[in-house]
Structure formats: structure tokens, C-alpha cells
C-alpha positions in Angstrom: -26.5 32.3 6.0 -25.0 28.8 5.7 -26.9 25.9 6.6 -25.3 24.9 9.8 -26.9 21.1 10.4 -29.0 18.9 9.1 -31.4 16.2 9.7 -34.4 13.9 8.6 -36.7 11.5 9.8 -39.3 9.0 8.3 -42.6 9.1 9.3 -43.9 5.1 8.6 -43.6 2.9 11.9 -43.3 3.2 15.5 -39.9 3.5 15.7 -38.1 6.4 17.2 -34.5 5.6 16.6 -31.4 8.1 16.0 -30.6 9.4 12.6 -28.1 7.1 11.2 -26.4 8.2 7.7 -24.3 6.3 5.4 -21.6 6.7 3.0 -18.8 5.0 1.2 -15.5 4.1 0.5 -13.7 2.3 -2.4 -10.6 0.4 -2.8 -10.1 0.9 -6.3 -12.3 4.6 -6.6 -15.5 5.2 -7.8 -14.6 4.9 -12.1 -12.8 2.3 -14.0 -11.6 3.0 -17.0 -11.1 1.3 -20.3 -8.8 1.4 -23.0 -10.4 0.1 -26.6 -6.9 0.4 -28.0 -5.6 -2.2 -25.9 -8.4 -4.0 -24.7 -7.4 -3.0 -21.6 -9.1 -2.0 -18.1 -7.7 0.1 -15.4 -7.6 -0.7 -12.6 -8.4 -4.7 -13.7 -11.1 -5.9 -11.1 -10.5 -9.5 -11.4 -7.1 -9.2 -10.1 -7.4 -5.8 -8.2 -10.8 -6.0 -6.5 -12.5 -3.0 -6.0 -13.9 -3.5 -2.4 -16.6 -1.1 -1.8 -16.9 -0.4 2.5 -20.2 1.2 4.2 -19.7 3.9 6.7 -22.3 4.1 9.2 -22.8 6.9 11.7 -25.2 7.5 14.1 -26.3 11.3 15.4 -23.7 12.2 17.6 -21.6 9.6 17.3 -18.2 9.6 15.4 -17.7 5.8 15.3 -18.7 4.0 12.5 -20.9 1.2 13.2 -21.2 -1.6 10.0 -20.9 -3.8 12.7 -24.1 -3.1 13.5 -25.8 -3.6 10.3 -27.3 -7.0 9.5 -29.5 -8.6 6.4 -27.2 -6.3 4.2 -28.4 -6.1 0.5 -27.0 -4.6 -2.6 -28.9 -3.9 -5.3 -26.8 -3.7 -8.8 -28.8 -2.6 -12.0 -32.1 -3.7 -10.6 -30.7 -7.0 -9.3 -30.4 -7.9 -5.5 -27.4 -9.8 -3.9 -27.1 -10.6 -0.5 -24.0 -12.5 1.7 -26.4 -16.0 0.1 -26.6 -15.4 -3.0 -23.4 -13.2 -4.3 -21.8 -14.6 -7.2 -18.1 -14.4 -8.8 -18.5 -11.4 -10.0 -20.2 -9.6 -7.2 -19.8 -10.8 -3.5 -21.3 -9.4 -0.5 -19.0 -10.3 2.7 -20.2 -11.4 6.1 -18.9 -7.9 7.0 -21.2 -6.2 4.9 -18.6 -5.1 2.3 -19.2 -5.5 -1.3 -16.5 -6.8 -3.5 -16.6 -6.2 -7.0 -14.1 -8.8 -9.1 -15.0 -8.2 -12.5 -14.2 -5.4 -14.9 -17.6 -2.9 -16.1 -19.2 -3.4 -19.0 -21.3 0.1 -18.2 -22.0 1.9 -15.5 -22.6 -0.1 -11.8 -26.0 1.9 -10.4 -25.5 0.4 -6.5 -28.3 1.0 -3.6 -27.3 -0.1 0.1 -30.0 -1.6 2.7 -29.4 -3.0 5.7 -31.3 -3.6 9.5 -29.5 -1.1 11.7 -29.9 -1.9 15.6 -28.6 1.1 18.1 -27.8 0.9 21.2 -30.9 0.2 22.3 -31.2 -2.4 19.9 -33.8 -0.3 18.1 -34.1 -1.8 14.5 -34.5 0.7 11.7 -33.6 0.5 8.0 -30.8 2.3 6.4 -29.7 3.0 2.4 -27.8 4.6 0.4 -26.5 4.4 -3.4 -23.6 5.3 -5.5 -22.2 5.1 -8.9 -19.3 3.1 -10.2 -18.4 5.0 -13.5 -17.1 3.1 -16.8 -14.7 5.7 -18.8 -14.3 4.7 -22.5 -12.7 6.8 -25.0 -12.4 6.5 -28.7 -8.9 6.6 -28.7 -6.1 6.6 -26.1 -7.2 5.9 -22.6 -8.8 10.1 -21.6 -9.8 9.6 -18.2 -9.5 12.2 -15.4 -7.7 12.3 -12.0 -8.8 14.4 -9.0 -6.7 15.1 -6.2 -6.7 17.2 -3.1 -3.5 18.9 -2.0 -4.3 19.4 1.9 -7.0 16.0 2.2 -10.8 15.9 2.1 -11.4 16.1 5.5 -12.1 19.3 7.6 -10.9 19.1 11.3 -9.1 21.1 13.7 -5.8 20.7 11.8 -7.1 22.6 8.7 -7.5 26.1 8.7 -9.7 27.8 5.7 -10.8 26.4 2.4 -9.6 22.6 0.8 -9.2 22.3 -2.7 -9.8 19.3 -5.2 -7.5 19.4 -8.3 -8.7 17.3 -11.8 -6.1 16.5 -14.2 -7.0 15.1 -17.7 -5.1 12.2 -18.7 -4.9 10.6 -22.0 -2.6 7.3 -22.6 -1.0 8.2 -19.6 0.2 11.9 -20.3 -1.3 15.1 -19.3 -3.8 16.5 -21.9 -4.1 19.7 -21.6 -5.6 20.7 -25.1 -8.8 21.6 -25.5 -10.3 20.6 -22.4 -12.8 21.5 -19.9 -14.0 21.0 -16.7 -17.2 20.8 -15.2 -18.1 20.6 -11.3 -21.6 19.5 -9.6 -22.6 18.4 -6.4 -24.8 15.5 -5.0 -28.0 16.8 -3.1 -29.0 13.7 -1.0 -32.4 16.1 -0.6 -33.5 15.1 -4.4 -30.8 12.7 -5.3 -29.8 14.3 -8.2 -26.8 16.3 -9.1 -26.2 20.3 -9.1 -24.0 22.9 -10.0 -21.6 23.7 -7.0 -22.0 27.2 -5.3 -20.8 30.4 -7.5 -17.1 31.0 -7.6 -16.4 27.8 -6.0 -15.4 26.5 -9.4 -12.5 27.7 -11.2 -11.5 25.4 -14.5 -9.8 22.3 -13.3 -9.4 23.6 -9.7 -12.8 23.1 -7.5 -13.1 25.4 -3.7 -14.8 23.8 -1.0 -15.5 25.9 1.9 -16.7 24.1 5.5 -20.1 25.7 4.9 -20.3 23.4 1.7 -20.1 20.3 3.5 -22.7 18.9 6.1 -21.4 15.7 7.9 -20.5 14.8 4.1 -20.5 16.1 0.9 -19.7 14.5 -2.8 -18.6 16.4 -5.7 -18.2 15.6 -9.3 -16.1 16.4 -12.2 -16.9 15.9 -16.2 -13.3 16.4 -18.2 -14.5 17.0 -21.9 -11.5 17.0 -24.5 -13.5 19.0 -27.5 -11.3 17.3 -30.0 -8.7 18.5 -32.6 -5.7 16.5 -32.6 -7.1 14.2 -30.2 -10.5 12.6 -30.6 -13.5 14.0 -28.7 -13.8 11.9 -25.3 -15.4 12.8 -21.4 -14.6 11.0 -18.4 -15.7 11.9 -14.9 -14.6 11.4 -11.0 -16.0 11.9 -7.9 -14.8 12.8 -4.4 -16.3 13.0 -0.6 -15.5 15.6 1.7 -16.2 15.2 5.4 -16.5 17.6 8.0 -15.4 17.0 11.7 -15.6 20.6 12.9 -19.4 21.5 13.3 -20.0 21.9 17.0 -23.8 21.5 16.1 -25.7 18.3 16.2 -29.3 18.3 15.4 -31.8 15.7 16.7 -35.0 15.1 15.7 -37.6 13.4 18.0 -41.2 12.2 17.6 -42.9 12.0 21.1 -46.2 10.9 19.8 -44.3 8.4 17.3 -43.6 8.8 13.4 -46.6 6.5 12.4 -50.1 7.5 11.2 -52.7 5.2 12.0 -55.1 4.4 9.6 -54.8 7.2 7.8 -56.4 9.9 10.6 -54.3 11.7 13.5 -51.3 13.8 13.5 -47.9 13.7 14.7 -44.9 16.1 16.1 -41.5 16.3 14.6 -39.3 18.2 17.4 -35.8 19.9 16.5 -33.3 19.5 19.2 -29.6 21.6 18.9 -26.7 20.1 20.3 -23.2 21.3 20.9 -20.8 19.4 22.6 -23.2 17.1 24.5 -25.2 20.0 25.8 -28.9 21.2 24.6 -28.5 24.7 23.3 -32.1 24.8 22.1 -35.0 23.2 21.4 -38.9 23.0 20.5 -39.4 24.7 23.8 -36.9 28.0 23.0 -39.1 31.2 23.4 -39.0 32.5 19.4 -37.4 35.7 20.8 -34.5 33.6 22.3 -33.5 31.2 19.3 -30.6 31.2 17.6 -31.8 29.2 14.5 -33.9 29.2 11.9 -35.6 26.1 10.8 -36.5 24.8 7.5 -38.4 21.7 7.1 -38.4 19.7 3.3 -41.2 17.4 2.3 -39.9 14.6 0.2 -42.0 11.6 -1.1 -41.5 7.6 -1.1 -39.4 8.2 -4.4 -37.2 10.4 -2.6 -38.7 13.6 -4.5 -39.8 16.7 -3.0 -43.7 16.8 -2.2 -46.0 19.6 -1.7 -47.1 19.8 2.1 -50.9 18.9 2.3 -52.7 22.5 1.6 -50.1 24.2 0.1 -48.3 24.8 -3.4 -44.7 24.2 -1.6 -42.4 21.5 -0.3 -40.9 23.3 2.3 -42.1 25.1 5.8 -40.5 26.8 8.8 -40.9 26.3 12.0 -40.4 24.3 15.6 -41.6 21.6 16.4 -43.3 20.6 12.9 -46.7 19.1 12.8 -47.5 16.3 10.4 -51.0 15.5 9.2 -52.5 12.3 7.9 -53.2 13.8 4.8 -49.2 14.6 4.5 -48.4 10.7 4.2 -48.8 8.3 1.3 -47.2 5.0 2.4 -44.2 6.9 4.3 -42.4 10.5 3.8 -39.5 11.9 4.8 -39.1 15.1 6.1 -35.5 17.1 6.2 -34.8 19.6 8.6 -32.0 22.3 8.2 -30.9 24.8 10.5 -29.3 27.9 10.3 -27.8 30.5 12.4 -29.6 33.7 12.4 
């Protein structure tokens, strides 16, 4: 069965804030193309700035809450930028947006961090990351363009699957000779790109099913021209899909707090499932009456899977989850996924 909902919690302090998710939009897309023959960039960021906008969503709330963020910081290829130390190349606005004003000399690996205050004025750290890719070919400009014929949002108006179509272009003309396409998707649990589900990709076309998207899911296409009459080249582009149809919301709640004190004791994480503002199942629901199974994954401070203490696996099942002091080294994040039985 496909995963129905997902959420995560980090055990590190006394904050019981709601889960917050961040994804990003870019006014000029997440790639810039350079033609070494003409020495031109497309788009040219000095004249057409690329404005990156974080979208901040809280569990069960469809509204964007970027305005609740303070102390916004972007780390670009290892250098931190804030509203107070922006320069002529990278500008962090008072509204939390990042404006890229300089053409790329390489990929921009960007991390976003901010302090987020929920409606109860509880402040927690949030973050996310993205890459702005620089594409360059050895001959005429080679790039891949992605289009979504029916859009990239699942909502009540969408019936069935959505698709992404890739088209390789060289020098502004479609390139159909010796070109192949490879599709991957970003795994937020491990921070790596992994193959899409079997049967989803068919050459230049990727089929995206509602079950493939939990809130947001980013896909990447890499186009490769093996060469021949044209020079060999590669190019890549990404696209993010949004799901507004999932009726289930997963809430994670720590009645004993999310801090381990002095390396002793334990805490408990309860998973609660809501639908349409009504709680349909929680940790107190008897096992025979449960509609869902609960799978937990432990991630260490660097975001990599880490085995639970006394086991050889980073995974556990059940609801609630007990986290012992031996499971925490500085901090650890626990991702919960529910699947309908």
C-alpha cells in the first residue's frame, strides 16, 4: 500500500511546536544555462533577477506563513547571508526572499534557516535546502525544458495522474538525436535523489500519481546527448508537485516533552491522524480497531538514517514511539509514515 501521510519531529529541546514544512519557488526556475559560444546566460540574472521564495506551511493549515519567520539566513556554497550582510550578488530581503543577481559560475547549493513563531508564539527552528543548477555545453546551448500539460498540483479539479514532459533543446531547436532521459525524485528522509517508482518514467515522459506526492515532491530530469553530429552534453531540470487532496493529516505529539535531560530517561511520541478537522485515530485506539500502520525512521543530526539503540535497524513500527536517552546524540529526527491497512 502507498504511504497515506508523513510527518516528523526532532527531539532536541522543550518545544512542542506543530510540524512545519518548507519548499521553494523560483521566479526564473532552478537552472541557468550558459552558451560558451556566445558567452550568454539564459536567463541573465543581472537583468532578470532570480527571486527565491520560501513557502512555509504548518500542519493542517493551507496558508503560507513566511511572514511568521524571523532571523532568516541563507547559506550559499558555505557562505551565510542575512538581510544585514547581503551583497550585490545575493540579497536577503526583509520578507525572507533571496534574490540572485549574479550569473552562475557553478551550481548554487543553498540552505535556508529561520526562526518560526506559530500562532501560540512558540518559536522553533525550521529549514530546507535547494540547488540552482548551472548548465553548460561544449557547443550550442544544450538544455532540457520540462512542461506539465495538466499542471503540477493535485486538487479536486484533477482526475487521475499528472505528467511531466521533457524536451531537450540545443541552440533553441529541439534536439531529438541520441538523447536519453533519466528521472529521479528527492527523498527528504535521506537528503538524496533516488529512482522514481517502477513504471513511472517512459523516456521523456514521467507519470506522477497522487500516491507519489505527500504534500510536496520534487523530481529531477537529466537529459543526455550521447553525441554524434552534435557534441555530447548533459543538462538537468527539476519540478515540484503539490498535493492538496490528501484528506489525512498526521500530528506528532510529545506529552513528556521533546528533550532528554542529562542523558537519562526517555520520552514518548504519539501519532494522531486527523481528517477534515476530526481526529480519526490516535495512540489510544485499540490495535484491532486501527485503520493504519505506523512506520518510524530515525535520522541523526546530519539527516542520515541511524539505528535505534540496541538494534541493527533505523526503523521501528507501532504507535506510540518511545525514545530513550541512548537514541539521542545531540539531536535526532524521527519521521513517521502511516499506511492504510
